[in-house]
gemmi code that builds the backbone of each chain (N, CA, C; Angstrom):
import gemmi

chains = {
    "A": [
        ("MET", (100.953, 80.624, 82.262), (101.838, 81.164, 83.242), (100.744, 81.818, 84.280)),
        ("SER", (101.027, 81.611, 85.434), (100.164, 82.022, 86.469), (100.469, 83.283, 86.860)),
        ("VAL", (99.180, 84.439, 86.952), (99.466, 85.692, 87.440), (99.315, 85.727, 88.793)),
        ("GLU", (100.259, 86.429, 89.549), (100.406, 86.644, 90.995), (100.409, 88.224, 91.138)),
        ("ARG", (99.236, 88.636, 91.983), (99.395, 89.964, 92.314), (100.359, 90.275, 93.306)),
        ("ARG", (101.119, 91.454, 93.189), (102.213, 91.684, 94.228), (101.458, 93.103, 95.061)),
        ("ILE", (101.868, 92.679, 96.493), (101.275, 93.785, 97.363), (102.572, 94.394, 98.099)),
        ("ALA", (102.416, 95.716, 98.157), (103.530, 96.562, 98.681), (102.910, 97.519, 99.630)),
        ("VAL", (103.718, 97.932, 100.631), (103.324, 99.095, 101.590), (104.695, 100.070, 101.568)),
        ("VAL", (104.320, 101.146, 101.553), (105.239, 102.397, 101.867), (104.703, 103.332, 102.849)),
        ("THR", (105.443, 103.478, 103.792), (105.008, 103.930, 104.962), (105.694, 105.828, 104.714)),
        ("GLY", (104.755, 106.488, 105.459), (105.016, 107.802, 105.500), (105.214, 108.518, 104.056)),
        ("ALA", (104.019, 108.013, 103.194), (104.381, 108.117, 101.742), (103.389, 109.399, 101.192)),
        ("ASN", (102.849, 110.284, 102.208), (102.036, 111.302, 101.534), (102.903, 112.406, 101.060)),
        ("LYS", (104.146, 112.407, 101.420), (105.098, 113.486, 100.788), (106.509, 113.220, 100.890)),
        ("GLY", (107.373, 113.906, 100.253), (109.048, 113.561, 100.514), (109.382, 112.429, 99.928)),
        ("VAL", (110.304, 111.850, 100.481), (111.115, 110.630, 99.822), (110.076, 109.557, 99.822)),
        ("GLY", (109.189, 109.456, 100.657), (108.131, 108.350, 100.687), (107.217, 108.152, 99.458)),
        ("LEU", (106.712, 109.488, 99.219), (105.844, 109.737, 97.942), (106.493, 109.327, 96.718)),
        ("ALA", (107.947, 109.951, 96.659), (108.723, 109.710, 95.490), (108.930, 108.120, 95.306)),
        ("ILE", (108.984, 107.497, 96.220), (109.250, 106.127, 96.408), (107.852, 105.425, 95.681)),
        ("VAL", (106.842, 105.596, 96.041), (105.609, 105.128, 95.423), (105.520, 105.517, 94.085)),
        ("ARG", (105.768, 106.535, 93.720), (105.670, 107.129, 92.356), (106.661, 106.248, 91.366)),
        ("ASN", (108.013, 105.930, 91.995), (108.907, 105.371, 91.141), (108.696, 103.856, 91.057)),
        ("LEU", (107.959, 103.211, 92.393), (107.633, 101.937, 92.284), (106.752, 101.746, 91.218)),
        ("ALA", (105.772, 102.765, 90.655), (104.680, 102.305, 89.812), (105.403, 102.367, 88.531)),
        ("LEU", (106.379, 103.293, 88.434), (106.983, 103.747, 87.107), (107.936, 102.411, 86.682)),
        ("GLU", (108.754, 101.832, 87.652), (109.765, 100.928, 87.594), (109.109, 99.502, 87.522)),
        ("TYR", (108.105, 99.280, 88.250), (107.339, 97.878, 88.286), (107.255, 97.262, 86.999)),
        ("PRO", (106.732, 97.607, 86.019), (106.368, 96.961, 84.895), (107.800, 96.209, 84.302)),
        ("ARG", (108.817, 96.845, 84.310), (110.038, 96.140, 83.817), (110.993, 95.598, 84.941)),
        ("SER", (110.379, 95.329, 86.098), (111.142, 94.704, 87.341), (111.082, 93.158, 87.220)),
        ("PRO", (112.171, 92.620, 87.926), (112.103, 91.077, 87.913), (111.062, 90.545, 88.859)),
        ("LEU", (110.302, 91.443, 89.675), (109.142, 91.209, 90.514), (107.830, 91.166, 89.831)),
        ("ARG", (107.891, 91.640, 88.604), (106.737, 91.812, 87.912), (106.049, 90.324, 87.491)),
        ("SER", (104.851, 90.184, 88.257), (104.138, 88.723, 87.756), (102.760, 88.917, 87.701)),
        ("GLY", (102.303, 90.238, 87.603), (100.741, 90.344, 87.748), (100.675, 92.070, 88.094)),
        ("PRO", (99.440, 92.195, 88.595), (99.030, 93.578, 88.875), (99.874, 93.793, 90.456)),
        ("LEU", (100.035, 95.195, 90.645), (100.905, 95.838, 91.771), (99.684, 96.472, 92.664)),
        ("LEU", (99.588, 96.187, 93.987), (98.908, 96.930, 94.607), (99.764, 97.632, 95.942)),
        ("ILE", (99.762, 98.990, 95.868), (100.695, 99.656, 96.618), (99.748, 100.579, 97.835)),
        ("TYR", (100.181, 100.040, 99.252), (99.462, 100.908, 100.040), (100.375, 102.002, 100.566)),
        ("LEU", (99.817, 103.142, 100.268), (100.407, 104.351, 100.771), (100.005, 104.788, 102.368)),
        ("THR", (100.783, 104.949, 103.067), (100.303, 105.247, 104.432), (100.789, 106.484, 104.844)),
        ("ALA", (99.838, 107.041, 105.858), (100.072, 108.611, 106.215), (99.436, 108.562, 107.568)),
        ("ARG", (99.577, 109.619, 108.412), (98.772, 109.736, 109.548), (97.522, 110.213, 109.355)),
        ("SER", (97.478, 111.166, 108.338), (96.263, 111.797, 108.075), (95.681, 111.358, 106.916)),
        ("ASP", (94.529, 111.038, 107.056), (93.304, 110.609, 105.974), (93.430, 111.423, 104.697)),
        ("GLU", (93.447, 112.766, 105.123), (93.056, 113.866, 104.075), (94.592, 114.032, 103.345)),
        ("ARG", (95.557, 113.878, 104.014), (96.853, 114.086, 103.236), (97.214, 112.843, 102.444)),
        ("GLY", (96.623, 111.659, 102.973), (97.055, 110.569, 102.334), (96.164, 110.374, 101.076)),
        ("ARG", (94.994, 110.594, 101.344), (94.210, 110.616, 100.188), (94.396, 111.501, 98.855)),
        ("LYS", (94.803, 112.526, 99.490), (95.346, 113.919, 98.478), (96.573, 113.435, 97.772)),
        ("ALA", (97.455, 112.660, 98.356), (98.682, 112.345, 97.899), (98.472, 111.302, 96.599)),
        ("ILE", (97.456, 110.280, 96.805), (96.982, 109.286, 96.008), (96.305, 110.161, 94.756)),
        ("GLU", (95.420, 111.030, 95.182), (94.901, 111.788, 93.951), (95.901, 112.528, 93.368)),
        ("GLU", (97.015, 112.966, 93.688), (98.196, 113.636, 93.347), (98.947, 112.693, 92.055)),
        ("LEU", (99.046, 111.750, 92.541), (99.726, 110.555, 91.686), (98.739, 110.136, 90.759)),
        ("GLN", (97.523, 110.094, 91.032), (96.767, 109.675, 89.819), (96.392, 110.681, 88.599)),
        ("ASN", (96.911, 112.032, 88.908), (96.963, 113.105, 88.090), (98.347, 113.432, 87.426)),
        ("ASP", (99.273, 112.544, 88.043), (100.623, 112.787, 87.835), (100.839, 112.646, 86.027)),
        ("THR", (101.409, 113.692, 85.517), (101.531, 113.459, 83.984), (102.376, 112.434, 83.694)),
        ("GLN", (103.574, 112.161, 84.391), (104.458, 111.055, 83.927), (103.707, 109.758, 84.120)),
        ("LEU", (103.108, 109.669, 85.002), (102.417, 108.337, 85.480), (101.346, 108.274, 84.369)),
        ("ARG", (100.708, 109.109, 83.995), (99.638, 108.838, 83.281), (100.097, 108.513, 81.686)),
        ("THR", (101.189, 109.213, 81.405), (101.885, 109.152, 79.971), (102.200, 107.652, 79.840)),
        ("ALA", (102.824, 107.300, 81.067), (103.602, 105.935, 80.944), (102.672, 104.801, 81.124)),
        ("LYS", (101.291, 105.320, 81.413), (100.289, 104.195, 81.620), (100.414, 103.321, 82.469)),
        ("VAL", (100.985, 103.533, 83.848), (101.460, 102.515, 84.847), (100.366, 102.197, 85.687)),
        ("LEU", (99.506, 103.065, 85.821), (98.350, 102.951, 86.794), (97.230, 102.289, 86.257)),
        ("ALA", (96.625, 101.404, 87.332), (95.465, 100.614, 86.846), (94.265, 101.487, 85.885)),
        ("GLN", (93.984, 102.869, 86.258), (93.126, 103.551, 85.743), (93.455, 103.935, 84.339)),
        ("ASP", (94.649, 103.862, 83.940), (95.399, 103.974, 82.533), (95.665, 102.760, 81.813)),
        ("GLY", (95.176, 101.474, 82.350), (95.375, 100.230, 81.726), (96.704, 99.859, 82.208)),
        ("GLY", (97.393, 100.241, 83.364), (98.448, 99.796, 83.629), (98.500, 98.670, 84.882)),
        ("ASP", (99.699, 98.236, 85.606), (99.662, 97.359, 86.647), (99.276, 97.830, 87.934)),
        ("THR", (99.273, 99.106, 88.288), (99.545, 99.631, 89.703), (98.291, 100.214, 90.196)),
        ("THR", (97.687, 99.711, 91.366), (96.485, 100.454, 92.099), (97.167, 100.793, 93.157)),
        ("LEU", (96.703, 101.968, 93.680), (97.136, 102.734, 94.840), (95.997, 102.805, 95.807)),
        ("SER", (96.343, 102.453, 97.111), (95.364, 102.560, 98.054), (96.160, 103.136, 99.411)),
        ("TYR", (95.011, 103.767, 100.238), (95.498, 104.598, 101.463), (95.176, 103.689, 102.654)),
        ("HIS", (96.102, 103.737, 103.443), (95.768, 103.337, 104.935), (96.538, 104.131, 105.904)),
        ("SER", (95.624, 104.323, 107.064), (96.510, 105.300, 107.886), (97.506, 104.571, 108.845)),
        ("LEU", (98.286, 105.063, 109.129), (99.369, 104.504, 110.004), (100.261, 105.735, 110.754)),
        ("ASP", (100.515, 105.584, 112.018), (101.376, 106.530, 112.951), (102.160, 105.549, 113.442)),
        ("ILE", (103.472, 105.521, 113.214), (104.459, 104.872, 113.654), (105.043, 105.060, 115.090)),
        ("SER", (104.301, 106.236, 115.669), (104.933, 106.566, 117.047), (103.683, 105.899, 118.039)),
        ("GLN", (102.615, 105.173, 117.376), (101.613, 104.620, 118.152), (101.480, 103.161, 117.723)),
        ("SER", (101.875, 102.302, 119.091), (101.679, 100.726, 118.634), (100.370, 100.372, 118.175)),
        ("SER", (99.378, 101.015, 118.909), (97.922, 100.666, 118.514), (97.672, 100.732, 117.009)),
        ("SER", (98.290, 101.810, 116.402), (98.185, 102.216, 114.977), (99.106, 101.053, 114.093)),
        ("ILE", (100.233, 100.624, 114.705), (100.912, 99.598, 113.908), (100.446, 98.131, 113.943)),
        ("GLN", (99.696, 97.884, 115.360), (99.060, 96.732, 115.292), (97.739, 96.533, 114.395)),
        ("SER", (97.168, 97.873, 114.230), (95.780, 97.567, 113.535), (96.078, 97.627, 112.084)),
        ("PHE", (97.217, 98.249, 111.490), (97.680, 98.180, 110.124), (97.781, 96.535, 109.799)),
        ("ALA", (98.927, 96.011, 110.928), (99.268, 94.877, 110.576), (98.107, 93.830, 110.466)),
        ("LYS", (97.225, 94.085, 111.503), (95.769, 93.197, 111.400), (95.248, 93.168, 110.033)),
        ("PHE", (94.963, 94.484, 109.620), (94.290, 94.754, 108.400), (95.040, 93.939, 107.314)),
        ("LEU", (96.143, 94.236, 107.113), (96.915, 93.666, 105.930), (96.786, 92.031, 106.140)),
        ("LYS", (96.904, 91.434, 107.321), (96.764, 89.959, 107.325), (95.489, 89.497, 106.844)),
        ("GLN", (94.416, 90.312, 107.219), (92.983, 90.048, 107.164), (92.882, 89.890, 105.587)),
        ("GLN", (93.362, 91.294, 104.952), (93.213, 91.433, 103.482), (94.050, 90.376, 102.783)),
        ("HIS", (95.059, 89.879, 103.100), (96.040, 89.187, 102.417), (96.747, 88.021, 102.995)),
        ("HIS", (95.773, 86.971, 103.137), (96.201, 85.784, 104.013), (97.565, 85.217, 103.373)),
        ("GLU", (97.828, 85.283, 101.901), (98.742, 84.676, 101.475), (99.915, 85.408, 101.761)),
        ("GLY", (100.078, 86.612, 102.453), (101.164, 87.554, 102.587), (101.405, 88.608, 101.828)),
        ("ILE", (102.361, 89.358, 102.121), (102.690, 90.860, 101.197), (103.883, 90.300, 100.700)),
        ("ASP", (104.349, 91.403, 99.673), (105.737, 91.032, 99.169), (106.680, 91.840, 99.623)),
        ("PHE", (106.446, 93.276, 99.688), (107.576, 93.930, 100.435), (106.919, 95.440, 101.239)),
        ("VAL", (107.562, 95.721, 102.170), (107.418, 96.940, 103.183), (108.602, 97.837, 102.830)),
        ("VAL", (108.477, 99.175, 102.638), (109.399, 100.191, 102.573), (109.067, 101.031, 103.926)),
        ("ASN", (109.649, 100.898, 104.812), (109.806, 101.330, 106.163), (110.561, 102.763, 106.086)),
        ("ASN", (109.613, 103.671, 105.481), (110.333, 105.088, 105.073), (109.866, 106.065, 106.276)),
        ("ALA", (108.772, 105.996, 106.736), (108.165, 106.835, 107.900), (109.119, 107.041, 109.147)),
        ("GLY", (109.341, 108.415, 109.480), (110.356, 108.699, 110.633), (109.735, 109.429, 111.517)),
        ("ALA", (109.853, 109.571, 112.840), (109.236, 110.481, 113.895), (110.286, 110.849, 114.709)),
        ("HIS", (110.061, 112.051, 115.258), (110.930, 112.706, 116.201), (110.157, 113.283, 117.182)),
        ("THR", (110.857, 113.519, 118.526), (109.969, 114.191, 119.421), (111.030, 114.652, 120.463)),
        ("PHE", (110.703, 115.695, 121.011), (111.682, 116.354, 122.163), (111.527, 115.906, 123.431)),
        ("GLY", (112.693, 115.395, 124.153), (112.549, 115.252, 125.406), (111.854, 113.968, 126.199)),
        ("SER", (110.859, 113.435, 125.335), (109.834, 112.248, 126.203), (110.128, 111.198, 125.188)),
        ("ASN", (109.567, 110.059, 125.681), (109.645, 108.959, 125.009), (108.615, 108.745, 123.698)),
        ("LEU", (109.111, 108.216, 122.606), (108.356, 108.373, 121.507), (107.301, 107.378, 121.620)),
        ("LEU", (107.556, 106.308, 121.655), (106.335, 105.318, 121.652), (105.659, 105.265, 122.838)),
        ("ASP", (104.244, 105.148, 122.329), (103.266, 105.172, 123.622), (103.436, 104.132, 124.706)),
        ("SER", (103.617, 102.853, 124.277), (103.719, 101.848, 124.900), (104.455, 100.940, 124.605)),
    ],
    "B": [
        ("MET", (126.681, 111.257, 105.141), (125.881, 110.305, 105.297), (125.539, 109.818, 106.873)),
        ("SER", (124.239, 109.898, 107.487), (123.940, 109.642, 108.847), (124.090, 108.058, 108.904)),
        ("GLY", (124.516, 107.783, 110.546), (124.375, 106.444, 110.542), (125.335, 105.455, 110.375)),
        ("LYS", (126.647, 106.022, 109.990), (127.892, 105.203, 109.601), (128.525, 105.142, 111.140)),
        ("LEU", (129.387, 104.108, 111.346), (129.818, 103.884, 112.574), (131.334, 104.505, 112.926)),
        ("ASN", (131.773, 105.219, 111.784), (133.031, 105.949, 112.042), (133.051, 107.072, 113.106)),
        ("LYS", (131.989, 107.337, 113.573), (131.915, 108.661, 114.701), (131.965, 108.004, 116.027)),
        ("TYR", (131.918, 106.723, 116.231), (131.930, 106.302, 117.737), (133.438, 105.720, 118.100)),
        ("SER", (133.375, 105.588, 119.620), (134.803, 104.795, 120.140), (134.561, 103.502, 119.821)),
        ("SER", (135.504, 102.857, 119.831), (135.829, 101.478, 119.392), (134.994, 100.567, 119.997)),
        ("ASP", (134.885, 101.021, 121.410), (133.994, 100.071, 122.223), (132.503, 100.078, 121.789)),
        ("ILE", (131.891, 101.459, 121.368), (130.576, 101.601, 121.280), (130.578, 100.989, 119.890)),
        ("ARG", (131.397, 101.063, 118.927), (131.346, 100.306, 117.524), (131.002, 98.991, 117.728)),
        ("ASP", (131.909, 98.435, 118.693), (131.976, 96.945, 118.799), (130.454, 96.588, 119.184)),
        ("ALA", (129.910, 97.322, 120.232), (128.438, 97.195, 120.724), (127.434, 97.162, 119.644)),
        ("PHE", (127.613, 98.029, 118.911), (126.728, 98.289, 117.656), (126.787, 96.836, 116.883)),
        ("LEU", (127.942, 96.644, 116.402), (128.053, 95.407, 115.721), (127.710, 94.202, 116.408)),
        ("LYS", (127.975, 93.949, 117.701), (127.477, 92.667, 118.517), (125.872, 92.873, 118.455)),
        ("ALA", (125.333, 93.958, 118.913), (123.950, 93.962, 118.973), (123.334, 93.778, 117.540)),
        ("SER", (123.860, 94.020, 116.412), (123.279, 93.745, 115.284), (123.190, 92.339, 114.656)),
        ("THR", (124.066, 91.624, 115.344), (124.136, 90.216, 115.060), (123.422, 89.499, 116.248)),
        ("ALA", (123.023, 90.189, 117.335), (122.233, 89.709, 118.403), (120.642, 89.502, 118.054)),
        ("ASP", (119.911, 90.304, 118.489), (118.514, 90.685, 118.333), (118.099, 92.140, 118.596)),
        ("VAL", (116.803, 92.695, 118.206), (116.329, 93.743, 118.352), (116.502, 94.214, 119.897)),
        ("PRO", (116.152, 93.567, 120.856), (116.209, 94.035, 122.221), (117.669, 94.581, 122.550)),
        ("ALA", (118.725, 93.698, 121.847), (119.905, 94.365, 122.192), (120.182, 95.566, 121.605)),
        ("VAL", (119.682, 96.003, 120.465), (119.819, 96.993, 119.637), (119.147, 98.216, 120.598)),
        ("THR", (117.905, 97.923, 121.117), (117.246, 98.878, 121.810), (117.990, 99.323, 123.110)),
        ("GLN", (118.562, 98.074, 123.749), (119.513, 98.387, 125.089), (120.748, 99.454, 124.711)),
        ("LEU", (121.109, 99.378, 123.468), (122.159, 100.166, 123.135), (121.745, 101.655, 122.992)),
        ("MET", (120.429, 101.749, 122.449), (119.738, 103.181, 122.340), (119.504, 103.623, 123.628)),
        ("GLU", (119.106, 102.739, 124.547), (118.876, 103.117, 126.040), (120.122, 103.867, 126.610)),
        ("ARG", (121.206, 103.111, 126.367), (122.459, 103.529, 127.062), (122.728, 104.924, 126.529)),
        ("PHE", (122.452, 105.140, 125.054), (122.825, 106.499, 124.652), (121.960, 107.604, 125.426)),
        ("LYS", (120.662, 107.313, 125.474), (119.618, 108.041, 126.111), (120.126, 108.352, 127.545)),
        ("SER", (120.485, 107.504, 128.359), (121.044, 107.490, 129.754), (122.220, 108.379, 129.792)),
        ("ALA", (123.307, 108.279, 128.903), (124.579, 109.037, 128.772), (124.170, 110.468, 128.728)),
        ("VAL", (123.042, 110.792, 127.667), (122.727, 112.023, 127.477), (122.214, 112.545, 128.537)),
        ("ALA", (121.357, 111.955, 129.227), (120.674, 112.493, 130.548), (121.770, 112.889, 131.466)),
        ("ALA", (122.835, 112.037, 131.489), (123.940, 112.424, 132.450), (124.900, 113.582, 131.833)),
        ("GLY", (124.567, 114.007, 130.542), (125.621, 114.914, 130.141), (126.837, 114.088, 129.584)),
        ("LYS", (126.830, 112.815, 129.496), (128.015, 112.218, 129.309), (128.292, 111.159, 127.866)),
        ("GLU", (127.502, 111.603, 126.888), (127.339, 110.738, 125.791), (128.721, 110.845, 124.975)),
        ("LYS", (129.483, 111.684, 125.045), (130.694, 111.918, 124.531), (131.824, 111.055, 125.084)),
        ("GLU", (131.822, 111.344, 126.544), (132.651, 110.451, 127.303), (132.370, 108.900, 127.134)),
        ("ASP", (131.141, 108.637, 126.872), (130.696, 107.135, 126.710), (131.093, 106.694, 125.423)),
        ("GLY", (131.446, 107.350, 124.317), (131.923, 107.029, 123.097), (130.628, 107.314, 121.843)),
        ("PHE", (129.605, 108.039, 122.275), (128.737, 108.221, 121.174), (129.063, 109.867, 120.483)),
        ("PRO", (128.678, 110.102, 119.295), (128.486, 111.573, 118.953), (127.349, 112.081, 119.622)),
        ("SER", (127.655, 113.565, 119.871), (126.448, 114.240, 120.436), (125.324, 114.670, 119.669)),
        ("ALA", (124.713, 113.373, 118.886), (123.633, 113.669, 118.020), (122.736, 112.550, 117.723)),
        ("ALA", (121.419, 112.841, 118.325), (120.183, 111.965, 118.431), (120.107, 111.247, 116.977)),
        ("TYR", (120.176, 112.134, 115.936), (119.585, 111.669, 114.647), (120.523, 110.406, 114.207)),
        ("ALA", (121.658, 110.993, 114.298), (122.718, 109.990, 113.681), (122.916, 108.559, 114.540)),
        ("VAL", (122.732, 108.789, 115.893), (122.550, 107.750, 116.566), (121.421, 106.872, 116.345)),
        ("SER", (120.439, 107.593, 116.126), (118.857, 106.556, 115.902), (119.140, 105.904, 114.404)),
        ("LYS", (119.813, 106.656, 113.441), (119.995, 105.797, 112.176), (121.002, 104.778, 112.096)),
        ("ALA", (122.072, 104.782, 113.298), (123.049, 103.513, 113.377), (122.150, 102.435, 114.010)),
        ("GLY", (120.990, 103.024, 115.076), (120.314, 101.899, 115.438), (119.182, 101.297, 114.564)),
        ("VAL", (118.886, 101.944, 113.844), (117.879, 101.327, 112.723), (118.713, 100.633, 111.768)),
        ("THR", (119.643, 100.844, 111.469), (120.746, 99.783, 110.735), (120.928, 98.540, 111.333)),
        ("ALA", (121.236, 98.680, 112.747), (121.521, 97.876, 113.724), (120.088, 96.867, 113.807)),
        ("ALA", (119.216, 97.182, 113.880), (117.870, 96.462, 114.238), (117.629, 95.862, 112.917)),
        ("THR", (117.975, 96.526, 111.663), (117.706, 95.919, 110.242), (118.647, 94.500, 110.467)),
        ("LYS", (119.635, 94.763, 110.571), (120.558, 93.815, 110.461), (120.328, 92.418, 111.365)),
        ("ALA", (119.930, 92.779, 112.510), (119.470, 91.928, 113.618), (118.166, 91.175, 113.074)),
        ("ILE", (117.119, 91.799, 112.475), (116.210, 91.172, 111.869), (116.176, 90.113, 110.730)),
        ("ALA", (117.176, 90.807, 110.001), (117.414, 90.066, 108.608), (118.073, 88.639, 109.234)),
        ("LEU", (119.072, 88.560, 110.170), (119.636, 87.401, 110.649), (118.388, 86.623, 111.001)),
        ("GLU", (117.471, 86.963, 111.825), (116.518, 86.441, 112.571), (115.607, 85.542, 111.457)),
        ("GLU", (115.016, 86.453, 110.501), (114.585, 85.884, 109.316), (115.256, 84.660, 108.718)),
        ("ASN", (116.599, 85.007, 108.469), (117.567, 83.997, 107.924), (117.373, 82.681, 108.763)),
        ("ARG", (117.517, 82.857, 109.930), (117.469, 81.670, 110.841), (116.093, 80.890, 110.887)),
        ("ARG", (115.166, 81.416, 110.618), (113.627, 80.969, 110.672), (113.561, 80.537, 109.093)),
        ("GLY", (114.437, 80.736, 108.171), (114.367, 80.233, 106.888), (113.041, 80.740, 106.089)),
        ("THR", (112.949, 82.154, 106.320), (111.523, 82.468, 105.753), (111.817, 83.020, 104.266)),
        ("HIS", (113.236, 83.347, 103.943), (113.742, 83.862, 102.448), (113.083, 85.179, 102.446)),
        ("VAL", (112.828, 86.101, 103.701), (112.259, 87.324, 103.473), (113.811, 88.274, 103.286)),
        ("LEU", (113.862, 89.019, 102.519), (115.246, 89.828, 102.471), (114.910, 91.223, 103.317)),
        ("VAL", (115.747, 91.576, 104.137), (115.700, 92.659, 104.997), (116.905, 93.568, 104.915)),
        ("ASN", (116.793, 94.828, 104.280), (117.936, 95.481, 104.063), (117.601, 97.021, 104.582)),
        ("ALA", (118.592, 97.740, 104.760), (118.467, 99.066, 105.094), (119.420, 100.075, 104.155)),
        ("CYS", (118.848, 101.289, 104.048), (119.547, 101.893, 103.111), (119.411, 103.620, 103.550)),
        ("CYS", (120.480, 104.297, 103.124), (120.640, 105.792, 103.398), (120.044, 106.133, 101.835)),
        ("PRO", (118.996, 107.154, 101.832), (118.660, 107.625, 100.511), (119.379, 108.737, 100.190)),
        ("GLY", (120.365, 109.355, 100.926), (121.136, 110.587, 100.631), (120.483, 111.674, 101.254)),
        ("TYR", (121.140, 112.954, 101.136), (120.696, 114.189, 101.527), (119.562, 114.527, 100.761)),
        ("VAL", (118.487, 114.597, 100.912), (117.162, 114.953, 99.912), (116.564, 116.054, 100.256)),
        ("LYS", (116.226, 116.838, 99.351), (115.457, 118.114, 99.733), (113.856, 117.904, 99.764)),
        ("THR", (113.700, 117.752, 101.092), (112.015, 117.700, 101.360), (111.638, 118.505, 102.592)),
        ("ASP", (110.688, 118.387, 103.163), (110.104, 119.039, 104.182), (110.922, 118.849, 105.633)),
        ("MET", (111.410, 117.359, 105.474), (112.156, 117.095, 106.587), (113.627, 117.843, 106.928)),
        ("THR", (113.912, 118.243, 105.701), (115.530, 118.896, 105.715), (115.150, 120.451, 105.748)),
        ("ARG", (114.104, 120.836, 105.793), (113.592, 122.353, 105.486), (114.211, 122.991, 104.272)),
        ("GLY", (114.107, 122.192, 103.206), (114.642, 122.734, 101.778), (116.270, 122.338, 101.624)),
        ("GLY", (117.074, 122.029, 102.478), (118.393, 121.560, 102.242), (118.498, 120.331, 101.691)),
        ("GLY", (119.634, 120.192, 100.912), (119.806, 118.730, 100.192), (120.350, 118.656, 98.998)),
        ("ALA", (120.926, 117.921, 98.493), (121.806, 117.693, 97.329), (120.785, 116.831, 96.361)),
        ("LYS", (119.714, 115.970, 96.713), (118.993, 115.252, 95.840), (117.781, 115.644, 95.836)),
        ("THR", (116.934, 115.427, 94.595), (115.529, 115.459, 94.560), (115.078, 114.285, 95.208)),
        ("PRO", (113.525, 114.302, 95.755), (112.911, 112.954, 96.121), (112.992, 111.838, 95.154)),
        ("GLY", (113.118, 112.108, 93.995), (112.979, 111.127, 92.813), (114.205, 110.423, 92.899)),
        ("GLN", (115.457, 111.245, 93.064), (116.835, 110.632, 93.033), (116.975, 109.837, 94.603)),
        ("GLY", (116.292, 110.470, 95.775), (116.298, 109.745, 96.884), (115.527, 108.238, 96.926)),
        ("ALA", (114.631, 108.307, 96.010), (113.854, 107.025, 95.908), (114.915, 105.848, 95.455)),
        ("LYS", (115.711, 106.210, 94.466), (116.271, 105.251, 93.658), (116.794, 103.694, 94.604)),
        ("THR", (117.444, 103.934, 95.352), (118.064, 103.116, 96.453), (116.735, 102.190, 96.964)),
        ("PRO", (115.952, 102.805, 97.714), (114.882, 102.123, 98.349), (114.204, 101.083, 97.170)),
        ("VAL", (113.881, 101.688, 95.873), (113.060, 101.095, 95.058), (113.713, 99.813, 94.375)),
        ("LEU", (115.220, 100.035, 94.395), (115.993, 99.055, 93.909), (115.945, 97.776, 94.911)),
        ("LEU", (115.977, 98.177, 96.239), (115.833, 97.008, 97.182), (114.491, 96.343, 97.301)),
        ("ALA", (113.417, 97.312, 96.722), (111.969, 96.864, 96.823), (111.980, 95.622, 95.423)),
        ("LEU", (112.199, 96.327, 94.235), (112.084, 95.595, 92.758), (113.045, 94.960, 92.273)),
        ("GLY", (114.177, 95.295, 92.472), (115.561, 94.812, 91.810), (116.038, 93.599, 92.335)),
        ("ASP", (116.852, 93.224, 91.256), (117.371, 91.789, 91.556), (118.609, 92.305, 92.417)),
        ("ILE", (118.720, 91.885, 93.840), (119.915, 92.266, 94.538), (120.529, 90.831, 94.766)),
        ("GLY", (120.437, 90.179, 94.223), (121.419, 88.816, 94.464), (121.017, 88.200, 95.961)),
        ("GLY", (120.041, 88.188, 96.143), (119.465, 87.670, 97.386), (120.320, 88.380, 98.868)),
        ("VAL", (120.798, 89.498, 98.661), (121.386, 89.931, 99.997), (120.323, 90.473, 100.869)),
        ("SER", (120.817, 89.942, 102.104), (119.750, 90.467, 103.252), (120.832, 91.097, 104.297)),
        ("GLY", (120.381, 92.008, 105.151), (121.175, 92.439, 106.269), (122.115, 93.355, 105.748)),
        ("GLY", (121.877, 93.942, 104.519), (122.830, 94.904, 103.939), (122.598, 96.032, 104.309)),
        ("PHE", (123.587, 97.061, 104.049), (123.535, 98.527, 104.417), (123.809, 99.026, 102.889)),
        ("TRP", (122.983, 99.933, 102.320), (122.951, 100.218, 101.020), (122.959, 101.800, 101.047)),
        ("GLN", (123.643, 102.355, 99.748), (123.613, 103.902, 99.485), (124.053, 103.681, 97.966)),
        ("ASP", (123.499, 104.838, 97.362), (123.704, 104.972, 95.933), (123.472, 103.626, 95.001)),
        ("GLU", (122.487, 103.037, 95.539), (122.264, 101.829, 94.693), (123.281, 100.680, 94.599)),
        ("ARG", (124.174, 100.775, 95.708), (125.089, 99.510, 96.085), (125.369, 99.395, 97.315)),
        ("GLN", (125.704, 98.343, 97.894), (125.924, 97.981, 99.406), (127.342, 98.587, 99.755)),
        ("VAL", (127.262, 99.243, 101.030), (128.282, 99.903, 101.304), (128.862, 99.346, 102.746)),
        ("GLU", (129.890, 99.914, 103.229), (130.323, 99.409, 104.567), (129.541, 100.167, 105.528)),
        ("TRP", (129.256, 99.702, 106.805), (128.377, 100.201, 107.797), (129.324, 101.265, 108.374)),
    ],
}
model = gemmi.Model(1)
for chain_id, residues in chains.items():
    chain = gemmi.Chain(chain_id)
    for i, (resn, *xyz) in enumerate(residues, 1):
        res = gemmi.Residue()
        res.name, res.seqid = resn, gemmi.SeqId(i, " ")
        for name, pos in zip(("N", "CA", "C"), xyz):
            atom = gemmi.Atom()
            atom.name, atom.element = name, gemmi.Element(name[0])
            atom.pos, atom.b_iso = gemmi.Position(*pos), 0.0
            res.add_atom(atom)
        chain.add_residue(res)
    model.add_chain(chain)
structure = gemmi.Structure()
structure.add_model(model)
structure.setup_entities()
């Protein structure tokens, strides 16, 4: 049986629903139909500090540790941070380019969780 | 739940449905129409609710459906779906909400990992497809 790594992205994942999605992906993946090998989840955020802190939080999460779902505990899932600001097209292009370079074969899924709002002006810079 | 089409005039509702089976630019055009109507103080007259958030969510769903159709036409087998996680208690709601983040994550996780029977272009809530 061939082992195929799965690649996932969850945007706006340093807190809120995004963070919970990453957490639950790690918990659910082992018994999901998609399971074919290890899972790499990119957690994105606008701030490197908040993004990395969120990963640390997950890596110390009692439920995740007990369930042994993270690679550090012998499980399937590895977490990685990448910056992404969905209000900046340059940020979107940069992340897309990064993913294409890292994963020529493609990726498996993206959860477009990040939302942005502004008052009175156009949101996207270009 | 935000983003459903029941708050719109039948004209605008038809415009959303049409845009969702056309392409993303058609959806953008509808969003621009809303913005112009708001600028003129006439959004209600034009058939929209006076609510940017709700209209933007309907726009996201329409765009999702348009992209799903596009992928389907290209034969890529990529499934594209939209969902409403529900009213979740987070910083975004400033503490208001009926669900925990873990509960809010259920439908997105299902769409990502689960067997959803090859559905694409769907609108989901509470782990099942619902009418837009």
